[in-house]
N, C-alpha and C positions, 0 to 999 in steps of 0.2 A: 139626688142628682148633683153633679159637680157645680159648685158656685151658686147653689140655690140660696135664697135669703132665708135667714132663720126667723120664723114667725111663731108667735105664741098661739097654739091651736085653740080653737073654741070647743066647748062641749066637754072639757076635762076639768072636773072640779079641783080647786086648789086643795093642797094638803091641809092647810089651816089658814085662818084669817083671810088676808087678801092676796095670798100667793097665787101666782099664775100656774097654769098647767106646766107639765115638764117640757124641757127644751127639746124641740124636734128639729129635724132638717139642719142640724148644726155640724154635720160631718162634711168636710170639704176635701177636695183633691188638689194637690199641687199641680200646676200646669204641666202637661206631658213633656214639654221641651226641657223641663228641669229634672226629669226622672230618667234614670238609666233603665231601658226597657228591653233586655234580652229575652229570649225564651226562658220559661221558668226553670228549665233544667240547666244547671251550670256545673261543670266538673268541680268536685269538692277540692281537688288539689289546687285549683286556681284561686279560690276565695273562701276558705273554710271559716273565717271569722268575720263578724260584722265589720263593714267598712263604711265609707263615706255615705253611700246611699242606703245603708241598712242601720237606721238609727232607732227603730222601734219595731222589731219583727214579732216578738212575743213577750208577754209580761212575766218573765222569769229572770231572776238574777238581780243585778244592781243597775240602778237608773240614776243618772245625774239630771237634775232639774234646775234650770236657770230661770230666775224670776226677774223681769225687767218692768219698770214702771215708767211709761212714756210721760214726759213732762214738757208741756208747751212753753216755749220761750217768747211767743208772740211775734216771731219772725215773719210769719206769713198769715196764719190765722190769729184771730183775736183770742187771747188767752182767757179761758173761762174756768179752768180747773187748776188746782195747785195742791200737789201732794204734801202731806206732812208725815213725819216719821211714825206718829202713833197709828195713823191709818195704814201705813205701809206694814207696820208690825202686825196689825190686825189681819191684813190680807195674808201675810206669811203664816200666821197661826192657823187661819182657815185652810190654807192650801196644805199645810202640814197635817191637819186633821183628816182632810180628804184622802191624802196619799197614805197616811197611816192606816186608814180603813182598808185600803187595798192590801197593804202589807199583811193584815191580819186575816185575810180571807182564805189563803191557801198556804199552809206551812211548807208544803213540798215545793213551792215556787221559790223559796228562799229570797223573797222579794225585799229589796231595800231601796229607798229613795234618798238620795243626797241632794238637799235643797240649798241653793245658794242665791241670795238676793244681790242684784247689781244696782239696786236702788233706783232713784229717779234718773232717767236719761233724757237729755234735752232733744226736742224736735221743734221745728218752726211751725208745726201743724198742731191743731187741737183735735185728736183722733175722734172723740165721741161726737163731735159735730159733723163729721163726714160719714160718707158711706163706708161700710166695712171694707169694700174693695180698695179704698184709698190707702190701705195698708202698704201698697206699693210706693207710697210717698214717705210715710213716716218711719216705717221699719228700716228701709235702707239708710235713712238719715241717722237713726239711732245706732245701727250696726257699724256705720262708718265711724261714729264716735268711739266705738270699741275696737276699731282697727280693721274692719272688714269692709273694703271699698269696692269690691268687684262683684258684678252680676246683680241679679234681681234680689228681692227680699228673701226668696227661697235659697238662692245660692249663698247669700251672706249668712243667713241663720244656720244653714246646713254646715258651712265651713266653721262657724263659731261653735256649733254643737260638737263637731268632730274634734276640735281642739280641746273643748271642755272634757269630752269623754277620755281623751288621751291623758289629760292632766289628772283627772280624778280616777282613772283606771276603772271605769265602769263598763258594763256590758252595753247599756243603752243610754240615750240622751234625748232630751227635748227641752224646748224653751216655752215659758209662759209669759205672755205680755198682758199686764193688767192695766186697762185703760181707765183713767179717772172719770167717773160719771156723777160724782157727788152733787154738783151744781146743775147737772142736766135735768131737764123737766121730767123726762120719762125713763131715763137710764138706757135708752136705745141708741144705737147708731142711726144715722139719718135714713138708712135703708131698713130700719126696724130689726136689725140683727142685735142679739144679746151677747151670745158667746158662741164660739165655733172652734173647731180643731181640724187638722189635716191628717187623714189616714196615714199612719206610718211616720208622722212628723213632717216638717221639723218643728212646728210650733202650734200652740193654741192661743187664742185671744179671749180674755174675759174682761167684762167691765166691772167697775167697783161694786155696784149694787145689783148688776145683772137684772135691770128692770125691777119687776116685782119680787124677785127672789130675795133681795137684800143681802147685805154683807154677812149677816149671821149664818146664811146658808151657802156661802161661797164654797165650803167644803164639799157640798153635794155637787155643785156645778163643776168644780175642779175634778172631782172623781169621775163624773160623767165624761167630760172632755178627754180625760186621760184614757178612758176606755176607747174612745175613737183613735187616739194616738196609736194604740196597740191593736187597731183593726176591728174593734167591736162596732157593729152596726146598730143603728136605731131599730127597735123591734116593732116596726109598723109598716114596712115596705112590702105590701102585697105584690106578688105571691111569695115574697120572702127572698132574702139575699144571702148568698154564700160569701164568706170572707174569712180572713185570717190565715195564718201559716198552715193550719190543719184543714182549711177549706170546710168550715162548719156553717150549716144553715141556721139563720136566726129563727127564733120563735116569735111570730108576729103577735102583736097586742099582748105581750107578756107583761105581767105586773112586776117588772123588775127594773133595775137600775137604768137600762138603756131605753126605757119607754116611760115608765111612771116615776114619780118622785119618791122613790123608796130606795133605801140602801140595801137592796137585795140583788143577788146575782142569779140569773137564769143559767141553766146548764149549757145553753147554746152560747151565751156570752163567754162563759168560762172556756168553752172549746175554741171560740174565735180568738181569744187572747193567749191560747196555748195551754190552758189548764185541763189537760186530759191525760189520764194514766191508763192506757189500753190494757196493759198486762198486770196492773195492780201491784207493781213492785215499788210503789212510793216514789217513782221517778217519772216526772211528767214527760209526755211523748217528745216534745221538741229537744229535750236534753237527754232522752234515753237513747243515746247514740253509742257507737262503738268506734274505737280508734283503729287506725290502720298504720302499720309500720312498713317501711321499705328498707331493705338491706342492700347496700352497694356490694355487688359480687367482688370477692377478693381477687386482686390481680397482682402478679401473674398467677394463673392457675394452670398447672400445678405450682404450689408455693414452695420456695426454697427455705423459708423460715418455718419453725414449728410453733412459734408464738405469733399469732396473726392479729393485726390491728384492723378492726372493722369500723366502718362508719355507716350511718343511715339516718333516716328521718322518720318521724312519727307525727301524724296529724289526726285530729278527731274528725270523723266522717259525719257531716251534718245530715240531719233528716231532710228529705226533699221538701223544698218550699212549694206547697200546693196552693198558695194564695191565688184565687182565681181573678182577682181584680187586676186589670191590665196596667194599672199605674204602679203596681208593686214592682220593686226592683228585680225580683225574681231570683235573687241569689239564695243558694242553699247555705245557711250559716249555722254555726254552733258557737255557744258561749262556753262550752266545756274546754278544759285545758288538759294537756298531757301531764300526768303526775308520776308516771313510772314507765320505764322501758327495761325489759329483761331479755336475756339471751340464754340459750342452752346449747349444749354440744351433744350431738348424737342421742337426743332424747333424754339427756340426763337432767340434773337439777337446774332449775332456773336461777340465774345470777343477774346481778344488777349491772346496768350500763351507766355511763356518765353523760350528763347533758353537756354539750360543748359550750354552752353559755353559763354553766354553773348551776342551773336549777331547772327542773321540769315544772314549768308554770305558765306555759303558753299553748295556744291552740296548735301551733306547729313547732316542733322541736327537732334539733339535730342531736344525735348521740354518737358515742364512740365506746368501744371496749376492746380490750386486748385479751385474747384467750390464754388459758394456761398452756403449758407445753403439750403439743399434740403428737401422737405417734404418727409414724409414716403410714400413709394410706388415705382412703377416702373418709371424709367427715362431712356431716350435715350440721350447719349452724342455723339456728332459728331465733327469731326475735318476736316479742309481743309487747304491746303497749297497753297501758291502763289510763283511763281518763278520770276527770275530777269527780264524776258520779260513781266511780268504782267499777265501771264496766271494763272488762279485759277483752282485748282483741281475740277473736276465736280462730281466725285463719292466719297462720303465722307467716311472716316473711322468712325466706329460706335461701340459703346458698350452699351448694355442694362444692367442696373444694378438695383437691388431692394434695396432701402434704408430703413433701419429699425434701428433707433437709440433709440428706446424705448425698455426697458427691457421686457422680457417675463413675463407672470404671471403664477403662479403655485398655486395649491391647494393641500392639503394633508388631507386625511381622519382624522377626529377627533379620537384620541385615549384617552380613559378615563385614569385618573391618576392611577387607579388600574385596571388591566385587567388580566384575567386568561387564555386567548387564543388569539393569534395573528398569524394567518397563513400567511397573506399577508398585506402589506402596499401599499397604492395606492392613486391616485388622478388624477387631470387633469392639463393640461398646455396649454397655448395659446400664440400666437404671430402672427403679420401680416406676417412675413417672414417664418413662420412655425417653428416647434420645431425640433431641431436636435437630442437632447437627454435629458433625465432626469437622474440625478445621485443623489446618496444619501450616507450618512454614517450612520452606526449603532454603537453606543458607549455604552459600559457598564460603567456607571458613577460611579460605586462603585470602580472598580479597574483601570478605565481609559484605557480599552482595546477597540480595534475596530475589527469589523467583516470584514475580507478581502475576504469573499466569500467561504472560506473553514475552517478557524479557527479564533480564537481571538488573536490579536497581540497588543502589547503596542502602536505601530504606524503602521497604515495601509499604507505600501509603495507599490506604483504601478510602476513597472519598465517597460519601453517601449523602443524599438529601434527607433531612430529618423532618422538616415541616415545609410543605409546599402550598399551604392555604393562602392564596392571594399574596400580598406583600408582607413577608415575615422574615426576621433574622437579623435586623440591625441591632447594634449595641450588644453584641453577644458577650457572655462571660462564661467560661468553662471551669468546672471543678469536679473532683471525684469524691464520691461518698466513702464511708468507712469500708464498704465492701469492694471498693475499686470500680464502681460503676459510674460512668460519666453523667453529668447533669449540666444543663445550659440555661441561663436566663437570657431573655432577648425581648425585643419589641415586636408586637404585631402592628405594623404600620397601617394596615388597612383599617383596623378597628381602634388603633391607638391604645392598645392594651399591653400590659406586662404579662409575658408568658414564661413558662418553665417546662423544659423537657427533661425527662429522666429515663435512662436506659434500665430496664428491669431484668436484663439478661437475655430476653427474647426479642423485645420490641421497645420502642420509645413511647412512654406515657407522657402526654402533653396536656397541660392545664393552664387556664387563665388565672393569674395570680391577682391582678388588679385591673379593673375596667372602669374605674371612676375618673372620667375626664381623659384628656390627652396625657398618657402616662407611658412609662417604660423606657424613658431616655437614659442613656449612659449607665446601664446596669452593671453591677459588680456582685458576683456570687461567691459565697464561702459557706463551709459547713462548720457547725459547732461541734463540740466534743461528743455530743450525743448522736451526731449524724444527721441533725436537722439542717436543711438548707436555709440560708438567709440571703436577702438581696437588698442592696441599696440602689436607688434610682431617682430620677427626676420626674416630677409630675407637671403636666401642662406646659411643657417646653419652657422651663425656667421659672416655674411658680414656687415650688418648694421641694425640699429633700425628703424622701420617704424611705421607709425601711419595712420590709416584709420578712416574716420569719415563720417557718412551718412548725406548728405545735405538735405534730403527730397526727392531727385530724383536720386542721384547717390552717389557712394563712392568717396570721395576726399582722395587721398593717398599722404602722405608726407614721405620723408626720414628725420628722426630727427637727427641721428648721423651716419655718414659714415666715421668719422675720425679715428675710431679704429675698431678693430675686435670685434664686439658685439656678445656675446653668453650668454646663461643662461636665467634665468627667467626674465620676465618683469612684472611690476605691475602698473596698470593704475588707477588713481583716479582724480576726478574733485574737484577743490578748491571752496571756497565760491564765487568766481567771475565767476564760470563756466568755468574756464580755466583748461585744462588737464595738468596732471603731471605724469611722469613715472620714476620709479626706475628701474635700469638695471645694467648689469655686463659688465665691460670692460675686455674682455678676454686677450688682449695683455698685459695690465698694471696691471691686477689682481685687479682692483679697483671697488668699488661700486659707481655708478654714478646716477645723478638725472637730468632729463630734465623737464622744465616747460615752458608753453606758457605764455608769459607776456602780452598777449592781442594782440601783434603784431607779435612777432617772438619767436622762441624757444631758450631758454638759457639752456645750459648744464653745469654741474659742477661735481666735484668729491666730494663725501661725506666722504668716508673713503678709505685710500690708503695703510696702512701698510700691508705687506704680501700679502695674497690672500683672499680678502673679497668680498662678495656680490653675489656669484654665485646663491645662493638661497636667494631671497629677497621678501618682501611684503610691500606695501605702503598703508598708510591710513592717513587721516587728523584728528587731535584732535579737541576738542570742540572749541578751539581758532583759528582754521583754519591753524594750523602749520602742515607741513608734518612730518610724522614719518615713519621710515623704520626698520623692523626687518630683520636680514640677518645673513649669516653663515660666520664665520671666519675659512677658510680651514687650515691655518697654525697651529692654536692653537686648532682647533676642538671645537670652542665655538659658542654659540648663542649670537649675539650682537644686540644692539638697538641704533638707531640714531634719534634725534629729532631736528628740527630747532627751536632755541630759540629766533629768531628774528635777530640774527647777525651771528651766526655760527651754525654748526652742532655739537651738544653735543652727543658724543658716549659713550656707556657703555657696559660692558659684563654682560649678564643676567644669563647664566648658563655655567659653565665650567667643570662640573662633567663628563668627558669623551669626546668622539667625538660626539657632539650633535649640533643641529641647522639645520639639513637638513629639506627640505620641510616645512619651517616655514610659518605661516600665521598670520597676524596682524589684530586686530580689537579693537575698543574702546567700553567699556560697557556704560550703560546709565548714569553712574556717570562721564564719561569721562576718566576712567582709562584704560590704555593699557593692552591688553592680547595677548598672543602668543601661538599657538599650534606648535609643532615641533617634529621631529623624533630624537630619541636617538639611534645612531648607535651602541654604546658600549653595550647597554642593549637590543637592538632591540625592543624599546618600544615607545609608544606615550606619550609625556609629554605636560604639560600646565603650563605657567607662567603668573601670573597676578599681576599687580602693585596695592598695597593696599593703596597707598598714601605716603608711606615712604620707602617701600622695595618691592622686588619681592617675591611673594609666588609661590613656585614651587612644582608641584606634578606629579606623574605618573598617567596617565589616563588608559592605557591598557598595560599590560605586558604579555599578553597571546600569546606567540609566537613572530614572527617577524611582528610587527604591527606598523603603524604610517606613512607609505609612503603616499605622496601626501596629507598631512593634509590640511584641509580647515576649517577655524574658522568663526563662526557668532554667534551673540546673538539673542535669541528668544524674543518674545513679553513680556515674564516675566523677561527679563534681565539675563537669565541663558545662559552660554556658551554652544554651541553645536559644534561638530567637526565631519567631515567626513574624512575617511582615508581608506587605503587599508591594508588588512591582507595578507601579502605576502605568508605566509605558505599555506594558504587555497585558495588564489585567490579570496577572498570575499571583497565586499564593506561593510564597517562598519560605524556605527554612534553612537556617544557618546553624552549624554546630562547630564548636572549637575542638580540633583534634589534638591539641597540645602544642601545635606550632603554626597552624593556619586555620582559616575558616573554610569548612566544606559547605558548599551551598547547593541546595536542591530545589527544583520547582516541584511543588507538591500537587498543585491543581492548576491546569492551564486551559480548562474547559470554558473559556469565555472570560467575562469580566468578573472575577471572583477574588476573594481574600479580604474584602473590607470587614472591619470590626472583628479581626481575628483575635482569638484568645488561646493561649498555649498552656497545657498542664501535662503532668506525667501520671500514669496510672500506678497501681500498686506493684506491677511487675517492672516498672521503670521504663515503660514505653510511652513515647510522646503522643499527644492527641491535640486536635485543633477544632475549634468551632469558628465559623465565619459566614459571611453573607455572600450569596450569589446575586450580584447586581443585575445580571441579564434576566434571570427568571424570578427574582424576588423571593428566593427561598433561603431557609436556614440549612447550612451544610455542616458536616462533621467529617474530619479526616483522622484516621488512626493508623498505627502500624497494622498492616493488613494480615488477614488469615486467608489461606486458600480453603475453599469449601470442597470437602470430599464428597464423593458420590455414595449414597447409602447412609444408613444410620447404625443399626445394630451390627451390620456387616458393611464395612466401608472400604473404599478404594480411591486412589488418586493416580492419574497417569503422570508419570515423571517426565520432566523436560529432558532434552538432550544433555548429557553430562560429558565433561571433558576429562580426558585421560590425565592421571596424576593429580587431580584436584580432590581435596577433602570436602565433604559435605556433612551437614547435620539436618535431620528432619525432626521437628518438634510438633507433636500432635496433642490435641485435647478434645474431649467430648463435652458438649453442652446439653444438659437434660432439659426436659420440658418445663422445669421450674426455673431455669436460668442458671442453675449451678454448674460450675465447670469442674471437670476432673483435674487431677494432677497432670502436669505436663509429662509427656513421654518422649524420650529423646533417643534417636538412633543416629550414630555417627559412622562414617565410612569413607574410604578413599576409592575413587573410581579408577580402576586400573585395567587398561586394555592392551598394555605392552607385553609382548611375549618375552619370557625370561631367557637370558643367554647363559652360557656356562663354558667352563674349560675342563679338559680331560688330562689327568696326570696319572701315569702308571708308576708303580713303585720301581720298576725296572723295565727298560725297553729292549733289553737283550737277555733272553732267557736260555738257560742251559742246565746241564746237570747240577751245577752248583746251586741252583735255585730250587731244586727238587725238595719238597717237604710239605708239611701241613701249614696252611695260612701263610704261605711265603710270598704270595703275589697279591697286590691290591691295585685297583683302578679307582681313582677319586674324581667325582664330578662336582665341581664348585660352581653354584648358581649365582646369578646376579641379584637375586632376591629370595625371600623365604618362599618355600615350596609347600604344596599340599602333601603332607606326609602319607596320605592314603593313596596317592598316585605314585607308584614305584616306577621310576624310569627304567627303560630297557637298554642293555648294552650288547653290542654285536661286534664279533671279531671276524674279519674277512681277510684271508681264509679262516675257517673255523678252527678253533683250538680245543675242541671238546675232549680229545684224548689226553691232552697235556694239562689243561686247566680244569680241575674238578672240584666238586663239593663247594659250589659258590654260595656265599651269604652276603647280605647287604644291610646297611643301617644308615639312618639320617643322623646328622650332627650339626653343631654350630647353628642352632636355631632353624633347622631344616633348610639350611642353605648348602649343605654338603652331603652328598651320598657316596658311600664307599662300598665297593664290591671287594670281597676277599676270596681268594682261591687257594686250593692246594695245587702244587705243580708235580705232575707225574713225569717219570722218566720214560717217555713214550718212544724215545728213539726216533724222533722225527726232526726234520729241519724245514722250517717255514720262515721265509723272510718277507719283509715289507707288508706286515699285517696291518690292515686298517682297523681302527677302533672307533665305533660310533655309539653315541648315547642319544636317546629320544624317548618321548612319551611322558616326560615330567610335566606337571602343571603347577602354576603358582597358586597362592591362596585365593586369588581372584578368579581362578579357573582358566587362565590363559595357558595354552600349551607352549612348552619350551621350543625354542629354535633348535632343530636337530644339529648335533655337533659331530664331526668326524675328524679324527687325527689320522691323516693318510700316511701309509708306509711307516707306521709308528713303532711296531714291535717286530723283532726278529727272534725266532725260536729255533734252537738247535740243541737237541738232546741226543744226536747221533755220535757214537764214539768213533774216532778216526782209527783206521787200520793201517798197518805198516808192512812193507816188503823189505826184507834185508838181503842185501847183496854185497858179498865181499869181493875185493879185487882179485883175490886168489884164495882158493880153498885148500891148497897144498903148498906149504911153505918149506923151503930148503935153504941150505947155506948160500946158494946162489942168489937168493932173494934179499940177502942182508944188505941193507943200506938205509939211508934217511928217507923218510916219507915214502917208504916202499910199499905200505899196505893201507888200504882204505876199506871202510865198511860204510855202505850207503843205505840209508833208510828212506824209502819213498812212501809218503803218507797219502791217504785217500782224500785228504782235503787240506786246506791251508791251516797251518798250525800257528799257535801262539809262539812267536820267536823268543819270547822271554822265558818260556818254559822249555829248558833243554832236556831232551830225552836222555835216558841212561842206557849204556851199552855194557852188557855183562858177558864174559867168556867163561864157560864152565867146561872143563877146569880153567883156572885162571892162567893167563898168558902174560903176566906182568913182567917176567924176565925177558920175554921174547919180543913183546910189543911195547915199545916205550915212547915217551914224549907225545902222548896223544894230543890232538887238536881237533876242533869241529866247527862246522859252519853250515848255516841255512842257505838254501839256494832254491831256484825255481819257485819263487813266490812263497817261500817258506813251506814248500811241500816236500822238500828233500833236505835231509840232514846227513852230512858226511863227516865221519871220523877219519883222521889220518894218523898213522903210526910209523915210527922207525922200527925196522926189524933188526934185532940183535942176534948175534951168534951165541946163544945161550947154552948150546951143547945139550939140548934136551929133545926128547921125542914125545909128543902128546898127540894122540889121535882121537877122533870123534868128539871134537870140541863143540858144545852147544853155544850158539850166539843168540842172546836175548836183548830185545830193545823194549823199554817201558818208560813211563813218566812224561811222555809228551802230552800236550793239551792243544786242542784246536782253538781257534779264536773265540769260540763260544764258551770255552772253558771245559769242554768235555774231555775227559782223560782218554788217552788212546787205548786201544786194545793191545795188551802186551803181545809181543811177537817173538817166537823162538825158532831159530833154524837148528834143528836137532842133528848132532853128529855132522856138523857142517864143515868144520875145518880140521885139517890135520897139519901138524908141524913137526919137522924133523931137522934139527940142526946139530945132531950128534955126529 
């Protein structure tokens, strides 16, 4: 029973001489208040290895034994005993013998005791003269002398034991107190106790001679009490007692170690201390355990990489602790360690993983491995663990992952260069892992604005919340990894942790980097050449400078500077050797400091120390690999600049016009010249300073209100500086970009009090992005050049906004597959054209006559105001119709489809049509706009009628009496107006040249009559039946007259 006195029983004969019977009722229980007492079952993952309350669960493995010899100094009790080294050595030899006996009893227990003596330890009490219960006086006193001052004797010894176990790296631990009884009359405590031990520890107490047992048999007593330490019961408690990790029933009245004075072990005692091998595999049951591995599922799944980095854990799964004694701690514990973890792919050969701490030698281990290159498609990754007794895990951890390291494909509908209607844009996308989304941008290429879904903006910014768990997002720092994916370091102010968010192509992965104390202030993020992120930051609000770097499997955290009180901004960058460097502020000494890893260790130095400098600082490396730092001089209110010239830090003042230099940000342009953005407190303005090769050019960027806090500077792909900053008056996040002559300023996010702790960076496509803090909601936010989200995935569409006539647009589309991989960009450019084309009509001749008759002798040309669709042939109409005159029409486009020409044959149809209207219609431009119809009114006159003539002579019989001047006329009257230039001819047959002389002629009556006038001569001739013929006249259309002959018309007789 608990706390029963240990009495020497009667009726048991001594083994020899005057030896008493064996020690009974010596097993004690530590007071319940000092034992952790959960239910016996405890999840193995919570406590797989022995801990503070598990100091002796089963007698297997290694045991640390501390031996302490209480030595009274007479402070309270009269000193009656006095240890000497010879007797101490004798005791140690006896204890060693007793424990060595245990070591030899079960080879499969691999039992080893490591004994260390702490010698005589002072106490003001003389323990042997007191009741054994007075251990609560002298043990705490002794333990205090060893540095353990808190709690009862059990608390103190248990804490001492825990430290010893950790120091000696053993499985179990207990302490032996040997009380000096050399001078005591009977060798008993005042309450007749001789020796006793506590089940499960933490200690046992022996006296020097253990009453009648004597020092020469301390080995037997020590062995017996050690049995109790490991839960062996005395074998006389009717009706019997169950005990031990395996819950074994004692054998009452057995002639064995725990009852009689013999160094023999009963089978029950062996079972109580854990020595049972149920399956006869030479591995004792408490350690015949099997490990369990866990495998963190790969993310993202599908995976865009074909070499996957996996992480996981492995722990040995303890056998259930079935100890029925209610004062047992109840923990299921194992002393086995993990010795190997392997993985295999798709049921193939097992391969080794790597322990993240360098060796598989602990109960719980983390591991990592990188697969070989995997083919696209589904894969099953399995892991198994092995423990230190050689048992392999039988049920494997497993992850099924889809690998897709090929980019998705995307098609976009063809858009003509000119188009007059575009309601939707769409296309298709495909990928083995499936399409997650299709996104696009729509740009007005004339004024370089983007459609953001509701209006046109100079830059389409898409602002999203990344982390909204309580109060998070202060002290942000943004950088892009090697794949162009954004990452952000920031503080979780609610939990005072450092956090890290990384975009995997589909979603944000968020993890806690450091949760030790108040940490995560003034973070600065950068990636090394291998693509691993690193973060500099301040711990505990100005305690020390820390540095965290991702190894590929976990965050390695270092304290860089704990010598001073570090506070204020940190700035991290990697040099040309891929070694990190940090600028930071020494709060105590008010100095600007610089820390750099030299490949082996961190070296810190002071950059500038007069006054109070460096609270706001920014670090960058120039083109020569030299570090440079912009920083604030608080004493003088100046912006300063320091650069390492190879031997010293060269410092200079950049701007001293007021109290300026807060929130400075340093970057180098494409020419290697330094530039700095910063806040001017005096004028509450954002300023910018740029080195031109010989001096600093300084200008105000934004002076509209209180602007410029948290400025962050970066150069875009065109080499122009861009700055993000906060508008304090309005609580907006703003963005300024130099266009070559002025600063274009945009409000990026105005949804409340936003923009604090903003950080600017450019992605691999040259697009700007920002991380920042939403003060209203306590959230981390991210803004980037936005993409419009299409509807659908494998078949997608997007409804176009209203477009403007005459404006050119470009549409850029890409597909993102389920692994986060992006397709190539697909671009469609076009001009929106809703204007109807105009045209002019020109005929090759507007007056057609017989002279035009022939093949391909007449054309009509339509000249358009723009290029036309050559498949849309315009129509031409003549009104009145000229179908009998204009025949065999043909047509063709020319001059880049801006001119259409009709060609006709002209037939001599003998018709006259005047004031013909010519109309052209039906043409369409490339955009599909129908032409404006065109008519040339009264444009063409057609006359292919030959004029006829009537001949009338003034006299048809001429005699001598008619002879005189102008005595004879011939008048020709035509059927139409004639061309007065074309003089008809008059022929007399036979000729009358001697009779009719001095001819003259003239047109009259609107050129419809031509009259010839002659003198009549007395030629003395007689000619009868003279034919008179008129020919050669042409009408005004050019048609030749029909020749006219008056036969036998004139007679002449002047004989």
